[in-house]
Predicted model as a PDB file, atoms N, CA, C, CB and O in Angstrom, pLDDT in the B-factor column:
MODEL        1                                                                  
ATOM      1  N   MET A   1     -26.126 208.409 156.827  1.00 85.00           N  
ATOM      2  CA  MET A   1     -25.668 208.898 155.541  1.00 85.00           C  
ATOM      3  C   MET A   1     -26.646 210.113 155.831  1.00 85.00           C  
ATOM      4  CB  MET A   1     -25.871 207.864 154.050  1.00 85.00           C  
ATOM      5  O   MET A   1     -27.811 209.911 156.172  1.00 85.00           O  
ATOM      6  N   LYS A   2     -26.080 211.470 155.669  1.00 94.00           N  
ATOM      7  CA  LYS A   2     -27.003 212.640 155.629  1.00 94.00           C  
ATOM      8  C   LYS A   2     -27.630 212.817 154.255  1.00 94.00           C  
ATOM      9  CB  LYS A   2     -26.255 213.932 156.018  1.00 94.00           C  
ATOM     10  O   LYS A   2     -26.876 212.699 153.289  1.00 94.00           O  
ATOM     11  N   THR A   3     -28.914 213.086 154.045  1.00 96.00           N  
ATOM     12  CA  THR A   3     -29.584 213.512 153.007  1.00 96.00           C  
ATOM     13  C   THR A   3     -30.196 214.604 152.914  1.00 96.00           C  
ATOM     14  CB  THR A   3     -30.271 212.831 152.743  1.00 96.00           C  
ATOM     15  O   THR A   3     -30.566 215.239 153.901  1.00 96.00           O  
ATOM     16  N   TYR A   4     -30.442 215.079 151.344  1.00 97.00           N  
ATOM     17  CA  TYR A   4     -30.910 216.337 151.356  1.00 97.00           C  
ATOM     18  C   TYR A   4     -32.207 216.544 150.489  1.00 97.00           C  
ATOM     19  CB  TYR A   4     -29.837 217.184 150.937  1.00 97.00           C  
ATOM     20  O   TYR A   4     -32.531 215.651 149.706  1.00 97.00           O  
ATOM     21  N   LYS A   5     -32.849 217.517 150.583  1.00 97.00           N  
ATOM     22  CA  LYS A   5     -33.931 217.984 149.592  1.00 97.00           C  
ATOM     23  C   LYS A   5     -33.723 218.509 148.535  1.00 97.00           C  
ATOM     24  CB  LYS A   5     -34.673 218.753 149.988  1.00 97.00           C  
ATOM     25  O   LYS A   5     -32.614 219.024 148.680  1.00 97.00           O  
ATOM     26  N   THR A   6     -34.152 218.769 147.320  1.00 97.00           N  
ATOM     27  CA  THR A   6     -33.616 219.717 146.412  1.00 97.00           C  
ATOM     28  C   THR A   6     -33.447 221.204 146.567  1.00 97.00           C  
ATOM     29  CB  THR A   6     -34.276 219.590 145.443  1.00 97.00           C  
ATOM     30  O   THR A   6     -32.563 221.789 145.940  1.00 97.00           O  
ATOM     31  N   ALA A   7     -34.333 221.888 147.449  1.00 97.00           N  
ATOM     32  CA  ALA A   7     -34.117 223.012 147.837  1.00 97.00           C  
ATOM     33  C   ALA A   7     -32.691 223.231 148.544  1.00 97.00           C  
ATOM     34  CB  ALA A   7     -35.179 223.299 148.580  1.00 97.00           C  
ATOM     35  O   ALA A   7     -31.882 224.092 148.199  1.00 97.00           O  
ATOM     36  N   GLU A   8     -32.514 222.300 149.601  1.00 97.00           N  
ATOM     37  CA  GLU A   8     -31.331 222.282 150.433  1.00 97.00           C  
ATOM     38  C   GLU A   8     -30.099 222.460 149.559  1.00 97.00           C  
ATOM     39  CB  GLU A   8     -31.248 220.976 151.241  1.00 97.00           C  
ATOM     40  O   GLU A   8     -29.274 223.359 149.728  1.00 97.00           O  
ATOM     41  N   VAL A   9     -30.026 221.267 148.345  1.00 97.00           N  
ATOM     42  CA  VAL A   9     -28.886 221.385 147.774  1.00 97.00           C  
ATOM     43  C   VAL A   9     -28.745 222.712 147.062  1.00 97.00           C  
ATOM     44  CB  VAL A   9     -28.706 220.308 146.963  1.00 97.00           C  
ATOM     45  O   VAL A   9     -27.728 223.388 146.906  1.00 97.00           O  
ATOM     46  N   ALA A  10     -29.938 222.931 146.680  1.00 96.00           N  
ATOM     47  CA  ALA A  10     -29.704 224.619 145.636  1.00 96.00           C  
ATOM     48  C   ALA A  10     -29.124 225.347 146.609  1.00 96.00           C  
ATOM     49  CB  ALA A  10     -31.285 225.670 144.987  1.00 96.00           C  
ATOM     50  O   ALA A  10     -28.148 226.033 146.306  1.00 96.00           O  
ATOM     51  N   SER A  11     -29.610 225.336 147.959  1.00 97.00           N  
ATOM     52  CA  SER A  11     -28.871 226.343 148.742  1.00 97.00           C  
ATOM     53  C   SER A  11     -27.518 226.460 148.771  1.00 97.00           C  
ATOM     54  CB  SER A  11     -29.147 226.246 149.915  1.00 97.00           C  
ATOM     55  O   SER A  11     -26.864 227.476 148.535  1.00 97.00           O  
ATOM     56  N   ILE A  12     -27.066 225.227 149.114  1.00 96.00           N  
ATOM     57  CA  ILE A  12     -25.662 224.765 149.302  1.00 96.00           C  
ATOM     58  C   ILE A  12     -25.025 225.092 148.487  1.00 96.00           C  
ATOM     59  CB  ILE A  12     -25.393 223.590 149.410  1.00 96.00           C  
ATOM     60  O   ILE A  12     -24.109 225.835 148.840  1.00 96.00           O  
ATOM     61  N   ILE A  13     -25.115 224.739 146.903  1.00 94.00           N  
ATOM     62  CA  ILE A  13     -24.597 224.844 145.846  1.00 94.00           C  
ATOM     63  C   ILE A  13     -24.638 226.535 145.191  1.00 94.00           C  
ATOM     64  CB  ILE A  13     -25.283 223.766 145.087  1.00 94.00           C  
ATOM     65  O   ILE A  13     -23.706 226.993 144.529  1.00 94.00           O  
ATOM     66  N   GLY A  14     -25.802 227.254 145.503  1.00 92.00           N  
ATOM     67  CA  GLY A  14     -26.141 228.557 145.187  1.00 92.00           C  
ATOM     68  C   GLY A  14     -26.471 228.708 143.977  1.00 92.00           C  
ATOM     69  O   GLY A  14     -26.057 229.682 143.349  1.00 92.00           O  
ATOM     70  N   ILE A  15     -27.335 227.713 143.375  1.00 92.00           N  
ATOM     71  CA  ILE A  15     -27.973 227.645 142.357  1.00 92.00           C  
ATOM     72  C   ILE A  15     -29.680 227.299 142.506  1.00 92.00           C  
ATOM     73  CB  ILE A  15     -27.200 226.725 141.637  1.00 92.00           C  
ATOM     74  O   ILE A  15     -30.253 226.742 143.442  1.00 92.00           O  
ATOM     75  N   HIS A  16     -30.223 227.817 141.289  1.00 95.00           N  
ATOM     76  CA  HIS A  16     -31.989 227.432 141.491  1.00 95.00           C  
ATOM     77  C   HIS A  16     -31.980 225.888 141.758  1.00 95.00           C  
ATOM     78  CB  HIS A  16     -33.119 227.772 139.870  1.00 95.00           C  
ATOM     79  O   HIS A  16     -31.138 225.025 141.508  1.00 95.00           O  
ATOM     80  N   PRO A  17     -33.268 225.842 142.381  1.00 96.00           N  
ATOM     81  CA  PRO A  17     -33.615 224.254 142.345  1.00 96.00           C  
ATOM     82  C   PRO A  17     -33.928 223.551 141.243  1.00 96.00           C  
ATOM     83  CB  PRO A  17     -34.648 223.949 143.069  1.00 96.00           C  
ATOM     84  O   PRO A  17     -33.759 222.332 141.277  1.00 96.00           O  
ATOM     85  N   ASN A  18     -34.432 224.162 140.081  1.00 95.00           N  
ATOM     86  CA  ASN A  18     -34.693 223.768 138.846  1.00 95.00           C  
ATOM     87  C   ASN A  18     -33.265 223.611 138.326  1.00 95.00           C  
ATOM     88  CB  ASN A  18     -35.619 224.735 138.074  1.00 95.00           C  
ATOM     89  O   ASN A  18     -33.203 222.739 137.459  1.00 95.00           O  
ATOM     90  N   THR A  19     -32.229 224.135 138.573  1.00 92.00           N  
ATOM     91  CA  THR A  19     -30.715 223.536 137.951  1.00 92.00           C  
ATOM     92  C   THR A  19     -30.551 222.400 138.720  1.00 92.00           C  
ATOM     93  CB  THR A  19     -29.263 224.549 138.128  1.00 92.00           C  
ATOM     94  O   THR A  19     -29.926 221.496 138.166  1.00 92.00           O  
ATOM     95  N   VAL A  20     -30.936 222.199 139.836  1.00 95.00           N  
ATOM     96  CA  VAL A  20     -30.359 220.678 140.393  1.00 95.00           C  
ATOM     97  C   VAL A  20     -30.968 219.636 139.641  1.00 95.00           C  
ATOM     98  CB  VAL A  20     -30.706 220.322 142.006  1.00 95.00           C  
ATOM     99  O   VAL A  20     -30.262 218.719 139.221  1.00 95.00           O  
ATOM    100  N   ARG A  21     -32.619 219.671 139.341  1.00 95.00           N  
ATOM    101  CA  ARG A  21     -33.476 218.904 138.556  1.00 95.00           C  
ATOM    102  C   ARG A  21     -32.468 218.870 137.229  1.00 95.00           C  
ATOM    103  CB  ARG A  21     -35.085 219.610 138.360  1.00 95.00           C  
ATOM    104  O   ARG A  21     -32.002 217.798 136.843  1.00 95.00           O  
ATOM    105  N   LEU A  22     -32.253 219.778 136.749  1.00 91.00           N  
ATOM    106  CA  LEU A  22     -31.465 219.753 135.319  1.00 91.00           C  
ATOM    107  C   LEU A  22     -30.130 218.980 134.928  1.00 91.00           C  
ATOM    108  CB  LEU A  22     -31.101 221.090 135.052  1.00 91.00           C  
ATOM    109  O   LEU A  22     -29.748 218.475 133.872  1.00 91.00           O  
ATOM    110  N   TYR A  23     -29.531 219.094 136.288  1.00 90.00           N  
ATOM    111  CA  TYR A  23     -28.292 218.346 136.291  1.00 90.00           C  
ATOM    112  C   TYR A  23     -28.266 217.038 136.369  1.00 90.00           C  
ATOM    113  CB  TYR A  23     -27.571 218.686 137.183  1.00 90.00           C  
ATOM    114  O   TYR A  23     -27.377 216.381 135.826  1.00 90.00           O  
ATOM    115  N   GLU A  24     -29.445 216.396 137.199  1.00 92.00           N  
ATOM    116  CA  GLU A  24     -29.873 214.990 137.118  1.00 92.00           C  
ATOM    117  C   GLU A  24     -30.466 214.724 135.734  1.00 92.00           C  
ATOM    118  CB  GLU A  24     -30.918 214.652 138.239  1.00 92.00           C  
ATOM    119  O   GLU A  24     -30.049 213.695 135.200  1.00 92.00           O  
ATOM    120  N   LYS A  25     -31.138 215.269 135.214  1.00 90.00           N  
ATOM    121  CA  LYS A  25     -31.680 215.252 133.671  1.00 90.00           C  
ATOM    122  C   LYS A  25     -30.660 214.935 132.952  1.00 90.00           C  
ATOM    123  CB  LYS A  25     -32.260 216.558 133.073  1.00 90.00           C  
ATOM    124  O   LYS A  25     -30.709 213.902 132.283  1.00 90.00           O  
ATOM    125  N   LEU A  26     -29.623 215.682 132.939  1.00 85.00           N  
ATOM    126  CA  LEU A  26     -28.592 215.683 131.724  1.00 85.00           C  
ATOM    127  C   LEU A  26     -27.388 214.561 132.016  1.00 85.00           C  
ATOM    128  CB  LEU A  26     -27.864 217.318 131.550  1.00 85.00           C  
ATOM    129  O   LEU A  26     -26.447 214.296 131.268  1.00 85.00           O  
ATOM    130  N   GLY A  27     -27.677 214.007 133.262  1.00 86.00           N  
ATOM    131  CA  GLY A  27     -26.755 213.064 133.474  1.00 86.00           C  
ATOM    132  C   GLY A  27     -25.526 213.422 134.233  1.00 86.00           C  
ATOM    133  O   GLY A  27     -24.580 212.660 134.434  1.00 86.00           O  
ATOM    134  N   LEU A  28     -25.657 214.978 134.741  1.00 86.00           N  
ATOM    135  CA  LEU A  28     -24.264 215.344 135.331  1.00 86.00           C  
ATOM    136  C   LEU A  28     -24.041 214.823 136.527  1.00 86.00           C  
ATOM    137  CB  LEU A  28     -24.026 216.727 135.490  1.00 86.00           C  
ATOM    138  O   LEU A  28     -22.879 214.758 136.928  1.00 86.00           O  
ATOM    139  N   ILE A  29     -25.086 214.365 137.305  1.00 90.00           N  
ATOM    140  CA  ILE A  29     -24.947 213.566 138.557  1.00 90.00           C  
ATOM    141  C   ILE A  29     -25.752 212.307 138.265  1.00 90.00           C  
ATOM    142  CB  ILE A  29     -25.487 214.356 139.904  1.00 90.00           C  
ATOM    143  O   ILE A  29     -26.664 212.250 137.439  1.00 90.00           O  
ATOM    144  N   PRO A  30     -25.329 211.320 139.015  1.00 90.00           N  
ATOM    145  CA  PRO A  30     -26.039 209.902 139.372  1.00 90.00           C  
ATOM    146  C   PRO A  30     -27.595 210.134 139.348  1.00 90.00           C  
ATOM    147  CB  PRO A  30     -25.574 209.305 140.969  1.00 90.00           C  
ATOM    148  O   PRO A  30     -28.020 211.196 139.802  1.00 90.00           O  
ATOM    149  N   ARG A  31     -28.316 209.360 138.930  1.00 92.00           N  
ATOM    150  CA  ARG A  31     -29.848 209.361 139.338  1.00 92.00           C  
ATOM    151  C   ARG A  31     -29.855 209.301 140.658  1.00 92.00           C  
ATOM    152  CB  ARG A  31     -30.729 208.217 138.801  1.00 92.00           C  
ATOM    153  O   ARG A  31     -28.974 208.774 141.338  1.00 92.00           O  
ATOM    154  N   VAL A  32     -31.227 210.044 141.222  1.00 95.00           N  
ATOM    155  CA  VAL A  32     -31.351 210.199 142.561  1.00 95.00           C  
ATOM    156  C   VAL A  32     -32.525 209.322 143.071  1.00 95.00           C  
ATOM    157  CB  VAL A  32     -31.516 211.640 142.876  1.00 95.00           C  
ATOM    158  O   VAL A  32     -33.618 209.237 142.512  1.00 95.00           O  
ATOM    159  N   LYS A  33     -32.194 208.752 144.084  1.00 95.00           N  
ATOM    160  CA  LYS A  33     -33.474 208.128 144.724  1.00 95.00           C  
ATOM    161  C   LYS A  33     -34.427 208.819 144.873  1.00 95.00           C  
ATOM    162  CB  LYS A  33     -33.373 207.644 145.869  1.00 95.00           C  
ATOM    163  O   LYS A  33     -34.098 209.995 144.717  1.00 95.00           O  
ATOM    164  N   ARG A  34     -35.918 208.657 145.197  1.00 96.00           N  
ATOM    165  CA  ARG A  34     -37.161 209.161 145.245  1.00 96.00           C  
ATOM    166  C   ARG A  34     -37.935 208.364 146.482  1.00 96.00           C  
ATOM    167  CB  ARG A  34     -37.834 209.005 143.799  1.00 96.00           C  
ATOM    168  O   ARG A  34     -38.089 207.149 146.606  1.00 96.00           O  
ATOM    169  N   GLN A  35     -38.424 209.563 147.457  1.00 96.00           N  
ATOM    170  CA  GLN A  35     -39.078 209.087 148.289  1.00 96.00           C  
ATOM    171  C   GLN A  35     -40.261 208.682 147.750  1.00 96.00           C  
ATOM    172  CB  GLN A  35     -39.157 209.815 149.227  1.00 96.00           C  
ATOM    173  O   GLN A  35     -40.249 208.813 146.526  1.00 96.00           O  
ATOM    174  N   GLU A  36     -41.733 208.045 148.377  1.00 96.00           N  
ATOM    175  CA  GLU A  36     -42.632 207.498 147.810  1.00 96.00           C  
ATOM    176  C   GLU A  36     -43.738 208.485 147.171  1.00 96.00           C  
ATOM    177  CB  GLU A  36     -43.073 206.624 148.702  1.00 96.00           C  
ATOM    178  O   GLU A  36     -44.679 208.163 146.446  1.00 96.00           O  
ATOM    179  N   ASN A  37     -43.394 209.714 147.608  1.00 96.00           N  
ATOM    180  CA  ASN A  37     -44.288 210.722 147.285  1.00 96.00           C  
ATOM    181  C   ASN A  37     -43.661 211.547 146.228  1.00 96.00           C  
ATOM    182  CB  ASN A  37     -44.670 211.517 148.471  1.00 96.00           C  
ATOM    183  O   ASN A  37     -44.152 212.573 145.758  1.00 96.00           O  
ATOM    184  N   GLY A  38     -42.258 210.879 145.817  1.00 95.00           N  
ATOM    185  CA  GLY A  38     -41.712 211.194 144.286  1.00 95.00           C  
ATOM    186  C   GLY A  38     -40.456 212.380 144.585  1.00 95.00           C  
ATOM    187  O   GLY A  38     -39.720 212.712 143.656  1.00 95.00           O  
ATOM    188  N   TYR A  39     -40.310 212.908 145.816  1.00 96.00           N  
ATOM    189  CA  TYR A  39     -39.406 213.788 146.033  1.00 96.00           C  
ATOM    190  C   TYR A  39     -38.261 213.085 146.044  1.00 96.00           C  
ATOM    191  CB  TYR A  39     -39.605 214.528 147.107  1.00 96.00           C  
ATOM    192  O   TYR A  39     -38.147 211.901 146.362  1.00 96.00           O  
ATOM    193  N   ARG A  40     -37.245 213.968 145.626  1.00 97.00           N  
ATOM    194  CA  ARG A  40     -35.838 213.461 145.496  1.00 97.00           C  
ATOM    195  C   ARG A  40     -34.929 213.343 146.537  1.00 97.00           C  
ATOM    196  CB  ARG A  40     -35.213 214.159 144.688  1.00 97.00           C  
ATOM    197  O   ARG A  40     -34.865 214.271 147.343  1.00 97.00           O  
ATOM    198  N   ILE A  41     -34.226 212.385 146.666  1.00 97.00           N  
ATOM    199  CA  ILE A  41     -33.281 212.239 148.030  1.00 97.00           C  
ATOM    200  C   ILE A  41     -31.731 212.526 147.603  1.00 97.00           C  
ATOM    201  CB  ILE A  41     -33.391 210.535 148.748  1.00 97.00           C  
ATOM    202  O   ILE A  41     -31.223 211.748 146.795  1.00 97.00           O  
ATOM    203  N   PHE A  42     -31.116 213.394 148.012  1.00 97.00           N  
ATOM    204  CA  PHE A  42     -29.688 213.639 147.653  1.00 97.00           C  
ATOM    205  C   PHE A  42     -29.010 213.378 148.905  1.00 97.00           C  
ATOM    206  CB  PHE A  42     -29.368 215.102 147.085  1.00 97.00           C  
ATOM    207  O   PHE A  42     -29.383 213.500 150.071  1.00 97.00           O  
ATOM    208  N   THR A  43     -27.537 212.853 148.198  1.00 96.00           N  
ATOM    209  CA  THR A  43     -26.668 212.470 149.344  1.00 96.00           C  
ATOM    210  C   THR A  43     -25.443 213.418 149.162  1.00 96.00           C  
ATOM    211  CB  THR A  43     -26.244 210.831 149.340  1.00 96.00           C  
ATOM    212  O   THR A  43     -25.160 214.088 148.169  1.00 96.00           O  
ATOM    213  N   GLU A  44     -24.848 213.329 150.229  1.00 95.00           N  
ATOM    214  CA  GLU A  44     -23.208 214.367 149.713  1.00 95.00           C  
ATOM    215  C   GLU A  44     -22.522 213.863 148.466  1.00 95.00           C  
ATOM    216  CB  GLU A  44     -21.742 214.242 150.991  1.00 95.00           C  
ATOM    217  O   GLU A  44     -21.961 214.610 147.664  1.00 95.00           O  
ATOM    218  N   LYS A  45     -22.587 212.773 148.369  1.00 94.00           N  
ATOM    219  CA  LYS A  45     -21.828 212.081 146.913  1.00 94.00           C  
ATOM    220  C   LYS A  45     -22.582 213.120 145.640  1.00 94.00           C  
ATOM    221  CB  LYS A  45     -22.383 209.923 146.618  1.00 94.00           C  
ATOM    222  O   LYS A  45     -21.901 213.554 144.710  1.00 94.00           O  
ATOM    223  N   HIS A  46     -23.989 213.405 145.771  1.00 95.00           N  
ATOM    224  CA  HIS A  46     -24.729 214.208 144.876  1.00 95.00           C  
ATOM    225  C   HIS A  46     -24.054 215.861 144.973  1.00 95.00           C  
ATOM    226  CB  HIS A  46     -26.422 214.080 145.343  1.00 95.00           C  
ATOM    227  O   HIS A  46     -23.650 216.596 144.073  1.00 95.00           O  
ATOM    228  N   VAL A  47     -24.109 216.005 146.016  1.00 96.00           N  
ATOM    229  CA  VAL A  47     -23.640 217.642 146.387  1.00 96.00           C  
ATOM    230  C   VAL A  47     -22.133 217.897 145.744  1.00 96.00           C  
ATOM    231  CB  VAL A  47     -23.519 217.931 148.314  1.00 96.00           C  
ATOM    232  O   VAL A  47     -21.824 218.781 144.945  1.00 96.00           O  
ATOM    233  N   GLU A  48     -21.506 217.143 146.166  1.00 94.00           N  
ATOM    234  CA  GLU A  48     -19.939 216.926 145.753  1.00 94.00           C  
ATOM    235  C   GLU A  48     -19.616 216.917 144.207  1.00 94.00           C  
ATOM    236  CB  GLU A  48     -19.417 215.474 146.321  1.00 94.00           C  
ATOM    237  O   GLU A  48     -18.609 217.453 143.744  1.00 94.00           O  
ATOM    238  N   GLN A  49     -20.594 216.236 143.429  1.00 93.00           N  
ATOM    239  CA  GLN A  49     -20.617 216.140 142.003  1.00 93.00           C  
ATOM    240  C   GLN A  49     -21.457 217.347 141.144  1.00 93.00           C  
ATOM    241  CB  GLN A  49     -21.227 214.745 141.721  1.00 93.00           C  
ATOM    242  O   GLN A  49     -21.387 217.397 139.916  1.00 93.00           O  
ATOM    243  N   MET A  50     -22.185 218.224 141.870  1.00 93.00           N  
ATOM    244  CA  MET A  50     -22.645 219.277 141.488  1.00 93.00           C  
ATOM    245  C   MET A  50     -21.496 220.426 141.490  1.00 93.00           C  
ATOM    246  CB  MET A  50     -23.784 219.509 142.284  1.00 93.00           C  
ATOM    247  O   MET A  50     -21.130 221.142 140.558  1.00 93.00           O  
ATOM    248  N   LYS A  51     -21.039 220.372 142.848  1.00 93.00           N  
ATOM    249  CA  LYS A  51     -19.767 221.321 142.834  1.00 93.00           C  
ATOM    250  C   LYS A  51     -18.864 221.388 141.747  1.00 93.00           C  
ATOM    251  CB  LYS A  51     -18.932 221.026 143.862  1.00 93.00           C  
ATOM    252  O   LYS A  51     -18.520 222.372 141.092  1.00 93.00           O  
ATOM    253  N   LEU A  52     -18.480 220.036 141.635  1.00 89.00           N  
ATOM    254  CA  LEU A  52     -17.299 219.518 140.716  1.00 89.00           C  
ATOM    255  C   LEU A  52     -18.074 220.166 139.060  1.00 89.00           C  
ATOM    256  CB  LEU A  52     -17.056 217.319 140.878  1.00 89.00           C  
ATOM    257  O   LEU A  52     -17.420 220.737 138.187  1.00 89.00           O  
ATOM    258  N   ALA A  53     -19.223 219.944 139.008  1.00 86.00           N  
ATOM    259  CA  ALA A  53     -19.908 220.211 137.690  1.00 86.00           C  
ATOM    260  C   ALA A  53     -19.946 221.949 137.532  1.00 86.00           C  
ATOM    261  CB  ALA A  53     -21.587 219.458 137.715  1.00 86.00           C  
ATOM    262  O   ALA A  53     -19.808 222.375 136.385  1.00 86.00           O  
ATOM    263  N   ARG A  54     -20.096 222.769 138.446  1.00 86.00           N  
ATOM    264  CA  ARG A  54     -20.294 223.874 138.637  1.00 86.00           C  
ATOM    265  C   ARG A  54     -18.743 224.584 138.355  1.00 86.00           C  
ATOM    266  CB  ARG A  54     -20.984 223.977 139.980  1.00 86.00           C  
ATOM    267  O   ARG A  54     -18.585 225.695 137.849  1.00 86.00           O  
ATOM    268  N   LEU A  55     -17.932 223.903 138.690  1.00 84.00           N  
ATOM    269  CA  LEU A  55     -16.491 224.398 138.832  1.00 84.00           C  
ATOM    270  C   LEU A  55     -16.044 223.926 137.457  1.00 84.00           C  
ATOM    271  CB  LEU A  55     -15.558 223.743 140.181  1.00 84.00           C  
ATOM    272  O   LEU A  55     -15.158 224.627 136.966  1.00 84.00           O  
ATOM    273  N   ALA A  56     -16.485 222.826 136.677  1.00 77.00           N  
ATOM    274  CA  ALA A  56     -15.808 222.759 135.671  1.00 77.00           C  
ATOM    275  C   ALA A  56     -16.705 223.941 134.384  1.00 77.00           C  
ATOM    276  CB  ALA A  56     -15.682 221.049 135.364  1.00 77.00           C  
ATOM    277  O   ALA A  56     -16.114 224.495 133.457  1.00 77.00           O  
ATOM    278  N   PHE A  57     -17.978 224.055 134.639  1.00 75.00           N  
ATOM    279  CA  PHE A  57     -18.338 225.169 133.908  1.00 75.00           C  
ATOM    280  C   PHE A  57     -17.892 226.566 134.011  1.00 75.00           C  
ATOM    281  CB  PHE A  57     -19.445 225.214 134.020  1.00 75.00           C  
ATOM    282  O   PHE A  57     -17.939 227.359 133.070  1.00 75.00           O  
ATOM    283  N   LYS A  58     -17.429 226.855 135.270  1.00 74.00           N  
ATOM    284  CA  LYS A  58     -16.805 228.250 135.625  1.00 74.00           C  
ATOM    285  C   LYS A  58     -15.566 228.180 135.084  1.00 74.00           C  
ATOM    286  CB  LYS A  58     -16.695 228.626 137.154  1.00 74.00           C  
ATOM    287  O   LYS A  58     -14.924 229.228 135.157  1.00 74.00           O  
ATOM    288  N   VAL A  59     -14.939 227.089 134.467  1.00 68.00           N  
ATOM    289  CA  VAL A  59     -13.511 227.247 133.689  1.00 68.00           C  
ATOM    290  C   VAL A  59     -13.576 226.975 132.325  1.00 68.00           C  
ATOM    291  CB  VAL A  59     -12.416 226.320 134.207  1.00 68.00           C  
ATOM    292  O   VAL A  59     -12.615 226.657 131.624  1.00 68.00           O  
ATOM    293  N   GLU A  60     -14.839 227.120 131.932  1.00 55.00           N  
ATOM    294  CA  GLU A  60     -15.180 226.476 130.349  1.00 55.00           C  
ATOM    295  C   GLU A  60     -13.974 227.298 129.493  1.00 55.00           C  
ATOM    296  CB  GLU A  60     -17.105 226.950 129.624  1.00 55.00           C  
ATOM    297  O   GLU A  60     -13.161 226.662 128.822  1.00 55.00           O  
ATOM    298  N   LEU A  61     -13.947 228.423 129.561  1.00 52.00           N  
ATOM    299  CA  LEU A  61     -12.886 229.274 128.749  1.00 52.00           C  
ATOM    300  C   LEU A  61     -11.863 228.438 128.375  1.00 52.00           C  
ATOM    301  CB  LEU A  61     -12.256 230.461 129.514  1.00 52.00           C  
ATOM    302  O   LEU A  61     -11.725 228.108 127.197  1.00 52.00           O  
ATOM    303  N   ILE A  62     -10.832 227.904 129.606  1.00 51.00           N  
ATOM    304  CA  ILE A  62      -9.939 227.156 129.695  1.00 51.00           C  
ATOM    305  C   ILE A  62     -10.040 225.666 129.079  1.00 51.00           C  
ATOM    306  CB  ILE A  62      -9.724 227.220 130.898  1.00 51.00           C  
ATOM    307  O   ILE A  62      -9.153 224.999 128.547  1.00 51.00           O  
ATOM    308  N   GLN A  63     -11.248 225.387 129.289  1.00 54.00           N  
ATOM    309  CA  GLN A  63     -11.943 223.958 128.761  1.00 54.00           C  
ATOM    310  C   GLN A  63     -12.034 223.986 127.207  1.00 54.00           C  
ATOM    311  CB  GLN A  63     -13.592 223.732 129.389  1.00 54.00           C  
ATOM    312  O   GLN A  63     -12.154 222.933 126.581  1.00 54.00           O  
ATOM    313  N   ASN A  64     -11.975 225.206 126.583  1.00 59.00           N  
ATOM    314  CA  ASN A  64     -12.294 225.482 125.138  1.00 59.00           C  
ATOM    315  C   ASN A  64     -14.022 225.031 124.954  1.00 59.00           C  
ATOM    316  CB  ASN A  64     -11.132 224.461 124.055  1.00 59.00           C  
ATOM    317  O   ASN A  64     -14.406 224.230 124.102  1.00 59.00           O  
ATOM    318  N   GLY A  65     -14.717 225.570 125.714  1.00 61.00           N  
ATOM    319  CA  GLY A  65     -16.404 225.437 125.378  1.00 61.00           C  
ATOM    320  C   GLY A  65     -16.647 224.116 125.616  1.00 61.00           C  
ATOM    321  O   GLY A  65     -17.032 223.341 124.741  1.00 61.00           O  
ATOM    322  N   LEU A  66     -16.394 223.741 127.046  1.00 59.00           N  
ATOM    323  CA  LEU A  66     -16.887 222.703 127.594  1.00 59.00           C  
ATOM    324  C   LEU A  66     -18.679 222.715 127.591  1.00 59.00           C  
ATOM    325  CB  LEU A  66     -16.197 222.679 128.994  1.00 59.00           C  
ATOM    326  O   LEU A  66     -19.436 221.839 127.171  1.00 59.00           O  
ATOM    327  N   ARG A  67     -18.914 223.664 128.040  1.00 60.00           N  
ATOM    328  CA  ARG A  67     -20.496 223.616 128.226  1.00 60.00           C  
ATOM    329  C   ARG A  67     -20.922 223.343 126.527  1.00 60.00           C  
ATOM    330  CB  ARG A  67     -21.243 225.349 129.010  1.00 60.00           C  
ATOM    331  O   ARG A  67     -21.571 222.379 126.120  1.00 60.00           O  
ATOM    332  N   LYS A  68     -20.429 224.337 125.786  1.00 64.00           N  
ATOM    333  CA  LYS A  68     -21.104 223.969 124.254  1.00 64.00           C  
ATOM    334  C   LYS A  68     -20.968 222.531 123.778  1.00 64.00           C  
ATOM    335  CB  LYS A  68     -20.378 224.846 123.045  1.00 64.00           C  
ATOM    336  O   LYS A  68     -21.911 221.995 123.197  1.00 64.00           O  
ATOM    337  N   LYS A  69     -19.823 221.886 124.007  1.00 62.00           N  
ATOM    338  CA  LYS A  69     -19.791 220.526 123.735  1.00 62.00           C  
ATOM    339  C   LYS A  69     -20.832 219.345 124.562  1.00 62.00           C  
ATOM    340  CB  LYS A  69     -18.368 220.242 123.978  1.00 62.00           C  
ATOM    341  O   LYS A  69     -21.380 218.302 124.206  1.00 62.00           O  
ATOM    342  N   TRP A  70     -20.771 220.058 125.731  1.00 58.00           N  
ATOM    343  CA  TRP A  70     -21.623 219.092 126.759  1.00 58.00           C  
ATOM    344  C   TRP A  70     -22.946 219.239 126.092  1.00 58.00           C  
ATOM    345  CB  TRP A  70     -21.679 219.588 128.520  1.00 58.00           C  
ATOM    346  O   TRP A  70     -23.356 218.186 125.604  1.00 58.00           O  
ATOM    347  N   PHE A  71     -23.587 220.101 125.970  1.00 59.00           N  
ATOM    348  CA  PHE A  71     -25.064 220.294 125.537  1.00 59.00           C  
ATOM    349  C   PHE A  71     -25.443 220.074 123.811  1.00 59.00           C  
ATOM    350  CB  PHE A  71     -25.449 221.913 125.993  1.00 59.00           C  
ATOM    351  O   PHE A  71     -26.560 220.137 123.298  1.00 59.00           O  
ATOM    352  N   ARG A  72     -24.278 219.832 123.215  1.00 56.00           N  
ATOM    353  CA  ARG A  72     -24.352 219.302 121.682  1.00 56.00           C  
ATOM    354  C   ARG A  72     -24.756 217.684 122.006  1.00 56.00           C  
ATOM    355  CB  ARG A  72     -22.630 219.502 120.691  1.00 56.00           C  
ATOM    356  O   ARG A  72     -25.474 217.012 121.267  1.00 56.00           O  
ATOM    357  N   TRP A  73     -24.313 217.338 122.914  1.00 50.00           N  
ATOM    358  CA  TRP A  73     -24.334 215.166 122.933  1.00 50.00           C  
ATOM    359  C   TRP A  73     -26.102 215.462 123.235  1.00 50.00           C  
ATOM    360  CB  TRP A  73     -23.005 213.788 125.022  1.00 50.00           C  
ATOM    361  O   TRP A  73     -26.872 214.511 123.375  1.00 50.00           O  
TER     362      TRP A  73                                                      
ENDMDL                                                                          
END                                                                             
């Protein structure tokens, strides 16, 4: 199974590495395993879920304020 570092995921998705960390903190993706040094280890599943979250935020006008609803939780 291929794994990725935070910066690699950010590059693939086209977002800042801090946004990748935020998605985990907000629960938009499942918890990420960590190496002994604390670095996150992402999988293809995480990458695909982030792509899906990004897509959902892009169509938020259609979804009637999805972003606002999410961040009120």
